[in-house]
MIRO-38772 format. One record per atom (N, C-alpha, C): x, y, z; residue in three letters; atom name. Coordinates in Angstrom, 2 decimals. Atoms other than C-alpha are relative to their C-alpha. Example, Ala and Ser with C-alpha at 12.3 -4.5 7.8 and 13.67 -1.06 7.14 Angstrom:
<pts>
pt px 0.89 py -1.19 pz 0.00 resn ala name N $
pt px 12.30 py -4.50 pz 7.80 resn ala name CA $
pt px 0.90 py 1.20 pz 0.00 resn ala name C $
pt px -0.82 py -1.19 pz -0.06 resn ser name N $
pt px 13.67 py -1.06 pz 7.14 resn ser name CA $
pt px -0.77 py 1.09 pz 0.73 resn ser name C $
</pts>
This chain:
<pts>
pt px -0.46 py 0.07 pz -1.37 resn unk name N $
pt px -3.40 py 14.67 pz -4.37 resn unk name CA $
pt px -0.42 py -1.35 pz 0.59 resn unk name C $
pt px 0.26 py 1.31 pz -0.59 resn unk name N $
pt px -3.15 py 11.38 pz -2.50 resn unk name CA $
pt px -1.06 py 0.11 pz 1.09 resn unk name C $
pt px 0.97 py 0.08 pz -1.08 resn unk name N $
pt px -6.02 py 10.39 pz -0.25 resn unk name CA $
pt px 0.69 py -0.43 pz 1.28 resn unk name C $
pt px -0.56 py 0.38 pz -1.29 resn unk name N $
pt px -5.28 py 10.06 pz 3.46 resn unk name CA $
pt px -0.55 py -1.35 pz 0.41 resn unk name C $
pt px 0.43 py 1.31 pz -0.47 resn unk name N $
pt px -5.35 py 6.49 pz 4.72 resn unk name CA $
pt px 0.99 py -0.53 pz 1.03 resn unk name C $
pt px -0.81 py 0.55 pz -1.09 resn unk name N $
pt px -4.03 py 5.21 pz 8.05 resn unk name CA $
pt px -0.03 py -1.52 pz -0.08 resn unk name C $
pt px -0.10 py 1.45 pz -0.11 resn unk name N $
pt px -2.79 py 1.62 pz 8.14 resn unk name CA $
pt px 0.21 py -0.35 pz 1.47 resn unk name C $
pt px -0.21 py 0.54 pz -1.34 resn unk name N $
pt px -3.17 py -0.18 pz 11.46 resn unk name CA $
pt px 0.27 py -1.49 pz -0.18 resn unk name C $
pt px -0.44 py 1.37 pz 0.22 resn unk name N $
pt px -1.21 py -3.41 pz 11.30 resn unk name CA $
pt px 0.13 py -0.69 pz 1.35 resn unk name C $
pt px -0.11 py 0.79 pz -1.22 resn unk name N $
pt px -1.63 py -6.02 pz 14.02 resn unk name CA $
pt px 1.20 py -0.93 pz -0.15 resn unk name C $
pt px -1.19 py 0.84 pz 0.04 resn unk name N $
pt px 1.75 py -7.61 pz 14.68 resn unk name CA $
pt px -0.38 py -1.46 pz 0.22 resn unk name C $
pt px 0.26 py 1.42 pz -0.13 resn unk name N $
pt px 1.63 py -11.38 pz 14.19 resn unk name CA $
pt px -1.30 py -0.48 pz -0.62 resn unk name C $
pt px 1.27 py 0.36 pz 0.65 resn unk name N $
pt px -1.68 py -11.31 pz 12.27 resn unk name CA $
pt px 0.08 py 0.37 pz -1.48 resn unk name C $
pt px 0.08 py -0.33 pz 1.43 resn unk name N $
pt px -2.45 py -11.30 pz 8.55 resn unk name CA $
pt px -0.74 py 1.32 pz -0.16 resn unk name C $
pt px 0.61 py -1.29 pz 0.30 resn unk name N $
pt px -3.25 py -7.81 pz 7.28 resn unk name CA $
pt px -0.47 py -0.04 pz -1.44 resn unk name C $
pt px 0.51 py -0.04 pz 1.37 resn unk name N $
pt px -5.48 py -7.43 pz 4.22 resn unk name CA $
pt px -1.00 py 1.13 pz -0.15 resn unk name C $
pt px 0.94 py -1.06 pz 0.35 resn unk name N $
pt px -7.20 py -4.42 pz 2.69 resn unk name CA $
pt px -0.09 py 0.07 pz -1.52 resn unk name C $
pt px 0.23 py -0.17 pz 1.43 resn unk name N $
pt px -8.69 py -3.74 pz -0.73 resn unk name CA $
pt px -0.37 py 1.46 pz -0.24 resn unk name C $
pt px 0.23 py -1.40 pz 0.34 resn unk name N $
pt px -8.70 py -0.31 pz -2.35 resn unk name CA $
pt px -0.62 py 0.06 pz -1.39 resn unk name C $
pt px 0.69 py -0.15 pz 1.29 resn unk name N $
pt px -11.09 py 0.63 pz -5.15 resn unk name CA $
pt px 0.35 py 1.36 pz -0.59 resn unk name C $
pt px -0.34 py -1.23 pz 0.69 resn unk name N $
pt px -9.93 py 3.22 pz -7.66 resn unk name CA $
pt px -1.25 py 0.46 pz -0.75 resn unk name C $
pt px 1.19 py -0.53 pz 0.66 resn unk name N $
pt px -12.79 py 5.44 pz -8.80 resn unk name CA $
pt px 0.35 py 1.31 pz -0.70 resn unk name C $
pt px -0.19 py -1.23 pz 0.76 resn unk name N $
pt px -12.99 py 8.26 pz -11.31 resn unk name CA $
pt px -0.78 py 1.15 pz 0.61 resn unk name C $
pt px 0.73 py -1.18 pz -0.46 resn unk name N $
pt px -14.46 py 11.73 pz -10.90 resn unk name CA $
pt px -1.49 py -0.25 pz 0.12 resn unk name C $
pt px 1.43 py 0.32 pz -0.02 resn unk name N $
pt px -17.89 py 10.21 pz -11.56 resn unk name CA $
pt px -0.34 py -1.05 pz 1.07 resn unk name C $
pt px 0.16 py 0.99 pz -1.09 resn unk name N $
pt px -17.40 py 7.84 pz -8.54 resn unk name CA $
pt px -0.24 py -1.42 pz -0.51 resn unk name C $
pt px 0.10 py 1.33 pz 0.58 resn unk name N $
pt px -17.48 py 4.85 pz -10.91 resn unk name CA $
pt px 1.38 py -0.66 pz 0.02 resn unk name C $
pt px -1.30 py 0.68 pz 0.02 resn unk name N $
pt px -14.75 py 2.17 pz -10.79 resn unk name CA $
pt px 0.80 py 0.39 pz -1.25 resn unk name C $
pt px -0.89 py -0.40 pz 1.07 resn unk name N $
pt px -11.79 py 3.21 pz -12.91 resn unk name CA $
pt px 0.89 py -1.18 pz -0.36 resn unk name C $
pt px -0.85 py 1.13 pz 0.38 resn unk name N $
pt px -10.23 py 0.31 pz -14.84 resn unk name CA $
pt px 1.45 py 0.47 pz -0.14 resn unk name C $
pt px -1.42 py -0.32 pz 0.02 resn unk name N $
pt px -6.47 py 0.39 pz -14.37 resn unk name CA $
pt px 0.59 py -0.56 pz -1.30 resn unk name C $
pt px -0.60 py 0.51 pz 1.24 resn unk name N $
pt px -4.56 py 0.13 pz -17.67 resn unk name CA $
pt px 0.82 py -1.26 pz 0.27 resn unk name C $
pt px -0.58 py 1.33 pz -0.21 resn unk name N $
pt px -3.27 py -3.43 pz -18.09 resn unk name CA $
pt px 1.51 py 0.02 pz 0.20 resn unk name C $
pt px -1.46 py -0.03 pz -0.12 resn unk name N $
pt px 0.38 py -2.41 pz -18.32 resn unk name CA $
pt px 0.48 py 0.74 pz 1.25 resn unk name C $
pt px -0.40 py -0.80 pz -1.16 resn unk name N $
pt px 0.36 py -0.20 pz -15.21 resn unk name CA $
pt px 0.25 py -0.91 pz 1.20 resn unk name C $
pt px -0.38 py 0.76 pz -1.19 resn unk name N $
pt px 1.83 py -1.39 pz -11.92 resn unk name CA $
pt px -0.20 py 0.86 pz 1.24 resn unk name C $
pt px 0.13 py -0.72 pz -1.27 resn unk name N $
pt px 1.58 py -0.45 pz -8.24 resn unk name CA $
pt px 1.25 py -0.27 pz 0.85 resn unk name C $
pt px -1.10 py 0.15 pz -0.94 resn unk name N $
pt px 4.21 py 0.07 pz -5.56 resn unk name CA $
pt px -0.35 py 0.75 pz 1.27 resn unk name C $
pt px 0.24 py -0.65 pz -1.29 resn unk name N $
pt px 4.21 py 1.01 pz -1.91 resn unk name CA $
pt px 1.13 py -0.39 pz 0.94 resn unk name C $
pt px -1.03 py 0.25 pz -1.00 resn unk name N $
pt px 6.65 py 1.26 pz 0.98 resn unk name CA $
pt px -0.44 py 0.58 pz 1.33 resn unk name C $
pt px 0.11 py -0.58 pz -1.34 resn unk name N $
pt px 6.66 py 1.83 pz 4.72 resn unk name CA $
pt px 1.39 py 0.45 pz 0.40 resn unk name C $
pt px -1.26 py -0.58 pz -0.50 resn unk name N $
pt px 9.41 py 4.10 pz 6.09 resn unk name CA $
pt px -0.29 py 0.65 pz 1.35 resn unk name C $
pt px 0.16 py -0.65 pz -1.30 resn unk name N $
pt px 10.00 py 5.66 pz 9.51 resn unk name CA $
pt px -0.54 py 1.42 pz -0.16 resn unk name C $
pt px 0.43 py -1.37 pz 0.32 resn unk name N $
pt px 9.46 py 9.13 pz 7.99 resn unk name CA $
pt px 0.09 py 0.16 pz -1.51 resn unk name C $
pt px 0.01 py -0.11 pz 1.46 resn unk name N $
pt px 8.86 py 10.38 pz 4.44 resn unk name CA $
pt px 1.39 py 0.07 pz -0.64 resn unk name C $
pt px -1.33 py -0.14 pz 0.60 resn unk name N $
pt px 12.52 py 11.25 pz 3.83 resn unk name CA $
pt px 1.02 py -0.99 pz 0.56 resn unk name C $
pt px -0.92 py 1.00 pz -0.58 resn unk name N $
pt px 14.02 py 8.33 pz 5.79 resn unk name CA $
pt px 0.61 py -0.84 pz -1.11 resn unk name C $
pt px -0.63 py 0.79 pz 1.07 resn unk name N $
pt px 16.57 py 6.48 pz 3.65 resn unk name CA $
pt px -0.33 py -1.50 pz 0.07 resn unk name C $
pt px 0.25 py 1.44 pz -0.15 resn unk name N $
pt px 15.75 py 3.03 pz 5.05 resn unk name CA $
pt px -1.48 py -0.33 pz -0.18 resn unk name C $
pt px 1.36 py 0.51 pz 0.18 resn unk name N $
pt px 12.66 py 1.09 pz 4.02 resn unk name CA $
pt px -0.28 py -1.01 pz 1.11 resn unk name C $
pt px 0.41 py 0.97 pz -1.02 resn unk name N $
pt px 10.90 py -0.69 pz 6.89 resn unk name CA $
pt px -0.58 py -1.24 pz -0.68 resn unk name C $
pt px 0.60 py 1.11 pz 0.72 resn unk name N $
pt px 8.84 py -2.83 pz 4.53 resn unk name CA $
pt px -0.37 py 0.46 pz -1.41 resn unk name C $
pt px 0.38 py -0.25 pz 1.39 resn unk name N $
pt px 8.62 py -2.83 pz 0.73 resn unk name CA $
pt px -1.25 py -0.84 pz -0.28 resn unk name C $
pt px 1.29 py 0.66 pz 0.17 resn unk name N $
pt px 5.00 py -3.68 pz -0.07 resn unk name CA $
pt px -0.28 py -0.43 pz -1.44 resn unk name C $
pt px 0.27 py 0.24 pz 1.43 resn unk name N $
pt px 5.36 py -4.06 pz -3.86 resn unk name CA $
pt px -0.41 py -1.44 pz -0.28 resn unk name C $
pt px 0.31 py 1.40 pz 0.26 resn unk name N $
pt px 5.33 py -7.87 pz -3.83 resn unk name CA $
pt px -1.24 py -0.48 pz 0.77 resn unk name C $
pt px 1.16 py 0.36 pz -0.81 resn unk name N $
pt px 2.40 py -7.86 pz -1.39 resn unk name CA $
pt px -1.28 py 0.63 pz -0.54 resn unk name C $
pt px 1.14 py -0.65 pz 0.65 resn unk name N $
pt px 0.09 py -5.92 pz -3.72 resn unk name CA $
pt px -0.44 py -0.82 pz -1.20 resn unk name C $
pt px 0.54 py 0.62 pz 1.21 resn unk name N $
pt px -2.20 py -7.45 pz -6.32 resn unk name CA $
pt px -1.01 py 0.95 pz -0.61 resn unk name C $
pt px 0.85 py -0.94 pz 0.73 resn unk name N $
pt px -4.15 py -5.59 pz -8.98 resn unk name CA $
pt px -1.02 py -0.77 pz -0.83 resn unk name C $
pt px 1.04 py 0.46 pz 0.93 resn unk name N $
pt px -7.47 py -6.42 pz -10.64 resn unk name CA $
pt px -0.22 py 1.18 pz -0.94 resn unk name C $
pt px 0.01 py -1.13 pz 0.93 resn unk name N $
pt px -7.03 py -4.14 pz -13.64 resn unk name CA $
pt px -1.41 py 0.34 pz -0.48 resn unk name C $
pt px 1.34 py -0.25 pz 0.53 resn unk name N $
pt px -10.57 py -4.54 pz -15.01 resn unk name CA $
pt px -0.94 py 0.60 pz 1.05 resn unk name C $
pt px 0.89 py -0.49 pz -1.06 resn unk name N $
pt px -12.30 py -3.95 pz -11.66 resn unk name CA $
pt px 0.51 py 1.29 pz 0.62 resn unk name C $
pt px -0.57 py -1.21 pz -0.59 resn unk name N $
pt px -9.96 py -1.10 pz -10.70 resn unk name CA $
pt px 0.24 py -0.14 pz 1.49 resn unk name C $
pt px -0.27 py 0.20 pz -1.43 resn unk name N $
pt px -9.01 py -2.62 pz -7.36 resn unk name CA $
pt px 1.44 py -0.44 pz 0.23 resn unk name C $
pt px -1.33 py 0.37 pz -0.44 resn unk name N $
pt px -5.74 py -3.06 pz -5.52 resn unk name CA $
pt px -0.15 py -0.63 pz 1.38 resn unk name C $
pt px 0.06 py 0.68 pz -1.29 resn unk name N $
pt px -5.34 py -5.53 pz -2.65 resn unk name CA $
pt px 1.39 py -0.06 pz 0.60 resn unk name C $
pt px -1.23 py 0.11 pz -0.77 resn unk name N $
pt px -2.63 py -5.31 pz -0.02 resn unk name CA $
pt px -0.20 py -1.12 pz 1.00 resn unk name C $
pt px 0.07 py 1.13 pz -0.93 resn unk name N $
pt px -2.02 py -8.57 pz 1.85 resn unk name CA $
pt px 1.38 py -0.24 pz 0.57 resn unk name C $
pt px -1.28 py 0.22 pz -0.70 resn unk name N $
pt px 0.76 py -8.82 pz 4.43 resn unk name CA $
pt px -0.19 py -1.23 pz 0.88 resn unk name C $
pt px 0.18 py 1.23 pz -0.78 resn unk name N $
pt px 1.13 py -12.36 pz 5.81 resn unk name CA $
pt px 0.46 py 0.18 pz 1.45 resn unk name C $
pt px -0.35 py -0.04 pz -1.42 resn unk name N $
pt px 1.39 py -12.97 pz 9.55 resn unk name CA $
pt px 1.50 py -0.19 pz 0.22 resn unk name C $
pt px -1.44 py 0.21 pz -0.15 resn unk name N $
pt px 4.96 py -14.20 pz 9.10 resn unk name CA $
pt px 0.79 py 1.28 pz -0.22 resn unk name C $
pt px -0.65 py -1.29 pz 0.24 resn unk name N $
pt px 5.86 py -10.72 pz 7.85 resn unk name CA $
pt px -0.35 py 1.01 pz 1.09 resn unk name C $
pt px 0.37 py -0.97 pz -1.04 resn unk name N $
pt px 3.88 py -8.66 pz 10.39 resn unk name CA $
pt px 0.67 py -0.34 pz 1.33 resn unk name C $
pt px -0.68 py 0.39 pz -1.23 resn unk name N $
pt px 5.52 py -10.68 pz 13.19 resn unk name CA $
pt px 1.36 py 0.68 pz 0.11 resn unk name C $
pt px -1.33 py -0.60 pz 0.00 resn unk name N $
pt px 8.89 py -9.22 pz 12.17 resn unk name CA $
pt px 0.02 py 1.51 pz 0.09 resn unk name C $
pt px 0.04 py -1.47 pz -0.11 resn unk name N $
pt px 7.73 py -5.59 pz 12.28 resn unk name CA $
pt px 0.20 py 0.41 pz 1.45 resn unk name C $
pt px -0.23 py -0.47 pz -1.37 resn unk name N $
pt px 8.93 py -3.64 pz 15.30 resn unk name CA $
pt px -0.36 py 1.47 pz 0.20 resn unk name C $
pt px 0.43 py -1.40 pz -0.11 resn unk name N $
pt px 7.63 py -0.14 pz 14.56 resn unk name CA $
pt px -0.90 py 0.37 pz -1.17 resn unk name C $
pt px 0.81 py -0.55 pz 1.07 resn unk name N $
pt px 5.19 py 1.84 pz 12.49 resn unk name CA $
pt px 0.80 py 1.04 pz -0.76 resn unk name C $
pt px -0.66 py -1.05 pz 0.78 resn unk name N $
pt px 5.95 py 4.83 pz 10.30 resn unk name CA $
pt px -1.00 py 0.69 pz -0.89 resn unk name C $
pt px 0.87 py -0.61 pz 1.00 resn unk name N $
pt px 4.44 py 6.29 pz 7.15 resn unk name CA $
pt px 0.05 py -0.86 pz -1.26 resn unk name C $
pt px 0.06 py 0.78 pz 1.23 resn unk name N $
pt px 3.41 py 4.80 pz 3.84 resn unk name CA $
pt px -0.63 py 0.82 pz -1.11 resn unk name C $
pt px 0.81 py -0.48 pz 1.10 resn unk name N $
pt px 2.15 py 5.65 pz 0.40 resn unk name CA $
pt px -0.12 py -1.09 pz -1.05 resn unk name C $
pt px 0.32 py 0.96 pz 1.05 resn unk name N $
pt px 0.70 py 3.76 pz -2.54 resn unk name CA $
pt px -0.03 py 0.76 pz -1.32 resn unk name C $
pt px -0.09 py -0.66 pz 1.30 resn unk name N $
pt px 1.55 py 4.68 pz -6.12 resn unk name CA $
pt px -0.41 py -0.95 pz -1.12 resn unk name C $
pt px 0.35 py 0.68 pz 1.24 resn unk name N $
pt px 0.16 py 3.62 pz -9.48 resn unk name CA $
pt px 0.87 py 0.65 pz -1.08 resn unk name C $
pt px -0.92 py -0.58 pz 0.98 resn unk name N $
pt px 2.63 py 4.02 pz -12.35 resn unk name CA $
pt px 0.03 py -0.80 pz -1.30 resn unk name C $
pt px -0.16 py 0.60 pz 1.32 resn unk name N $
pt px 3.23 py 3.32 pz -16.01 resn unk name CA $
pt px 1.48 py -0.32 pz -0.19 resn unk name C $
pt px -1.41 py 0.34 pz 0.13 resn unk name N $
pt px 6.51 py 1.38 pz -16.34 resn unk name CA $
pt px 0.61 py 0.43 pz -1.33 resn unk name C $
pt px -0.50 py -0.44 pz 1.30 resn unk name N $
pt px 6.79 py 2.53 pz -19.97 resn unk name CA $
pt px 0.18 py 1.52 pz -0.08 resn unk name C $
pt px -0.10 py -1.47 pz -0.03 resn unk name N $
pt px 6.59 py 6.22 pz -19.01 resn unk name CA $
pt px 0.33 py 0.43 pz 1.44 resn unk name C $
pt px -0.40 py -0.32 pz -1.37 resn unk name N $
pt px 8.61 py 7.10 pz -15.86 resn unk name CA $
pt px -0.62 py 1.28 pz 0.56 resn unk name C $
pt px 0.63 py -1.24 pz -0.46 resn unk name N $
pt px 6.88 py 10.49 pz -15.71 resn unk name CA $
pt px -1.46 py -0.16 pz 0.38 resn unk name C $
pt px 1.42 py 0.24 pz -0.27 resn unk name N $
pt px 3.43 py 8.93 pz -15.29 resn unk name CA $
pt px -0.17 py -0.78 pz 1.30 resn unk name C $
pt px 0.16 py 0.60 pz -1.33 resn unk name N $
pt px 2.97 py 8.29 pz -11.55 resn unk name CA $
pt px -1.16 py 0.69 pz 0.69 resn unk name C $
pt px 1.10 py -0.54 pz -0.80 resn unk name N $
pt px -0.20 py 8.73 pz -9.48 resn unk name CA $
pt px 0.15 py -0.51 pz 1.42 resn unk name C $
pt px -0.06 py 0.35 pz -1.41 resn unk name N $
pt px 0.12 py 8.78 pz -5.72 resn unk name CA $
pt px -1.44 py -0.10 pz 0.48 resn unk name C $
pt px 1.41 py 0.23 pz -0.31 resn unk name N $
pt px -3.18 py 7.24 pz -4.61 resn unk name CA $
pt px -0.34 py 0.23 pz 1.46 resn unk name C $
pt px 0.26 py -0.07 pz -1.43 resn unk name N $
pt px -2.99 py 6.95 pz -0.82 resn unk name CA $
pt px 1.29 py 0.27 pz 0.75 resn unk name C $
pt px -1.16 py -0.25 pz -0.85 resn unk name N $
pt px -0.64 py 8.09 pz 1.95 resn unk name CA $
pt px -0.49 py 0.24 pz 1.42 resn unk name C $
pt px 0.36 py -0.27 pz -1.38 resn unk name N $
pt px -0.64 py 8.28 pz 5.72 resn unk name CA $
pt px 0.89 py -0.73 pz 0.98 resn unk name C $
pt px -0.80 py 0.66 pz -1.04 resn unk name N $
pt px 0.69 py 6.96 pz 9.00 resn unk name CA $
pt px -0.26 py -1.52 pz 0.02 resn unk name C $
pt px 0.11 py 1.44 pz -0.23 resn unk name N $
pt px 1.28 py 3.30 pz 9.81 resn unk name CA $
pt px 0.15 py -0.23 pz 1.50 resn unk name C $
pt px -0.03 py 0.34 pz -1.42 resn unk name N $
pt px 0.42 py 2.18 pz 13.33 resn unk name CA $
pt px 0.22 py -1.49 pz 0.13 resn unk name C $
pt px -0.23 py 1.40 pz -0.27 resn unk name N $
pt px 1.73 py -1.11 pz 14.66 resn unk name CA $
pt px -0.60 py -0.33 pz 1.35 resn unk name C $
pt px 0.64 py 0.46 pz -1.22 resn unk name N $
pt px -0.48 py -2.80 pz 17.24 resn unk name CA $
pt px 0.78 py -1.25 pz 0.44 resn unk name C $
pt px -0.92 py 1.05 pz -0.43 resn unk name N $
pt px 2.05 py -4.94 pz 19.16 resn unk name CA $
pt px -0.75 py -1.26 pz 0.47 resn unk name C $
pt px 0.55 py 1.30 pz -0.37 resn unk name N $
pt px 1.30 py -8.64 pz 19.59 resn unk name CA $
pt px 0.34 py -0.31 pz 1.45 resn unk name C $
pt px -0.21 py 0.41 pz -1.38 resn unk name N $
pt px 0.89 py -9.90 pz 23.14 resn unk name CA $
pt px 0.21 py -1.51 pz 0.07 resn unk name C $
pt px -0.09 py 1.46 pz -0.02 resn unk name N $
pt px 0.34 py -13.63 pz 22.57 resn unk name CA $
pt px 0.99 py -0.43 pz -1.07 resn unk name C $
pt px -1.02 py 0.47 pz 0.96 resn unk name N $
pt px 3.40 py -15.26 pz 20.99 resn unk name CA $
pt px 0.23 py -1.46 pz 0.17 resn unk name C $
</pts>
């Protein structure tokens, strides 16, 4: 089951968070080298339109078991609403192997100074 994680994105500012993947023993879990991550923001879970595809904004340190999400200010400036998101880890060689790591609401804190 995915962990709950709320994203609060400040419009017009760089957003960066790092997520550590840990095993049942609470130790860092090295991500297999061939596995990839993907994430999207949508207005609602079943909404057909994607507000922001985060796949190209994610980086993975496979050995350390960490995933970093970095959204540049030029991208957050263009956001006009929040929604919901989730983060998945998957094996591109096995379409049935997907782990949903995090999910939750996305809040957009509107920029005042422009």
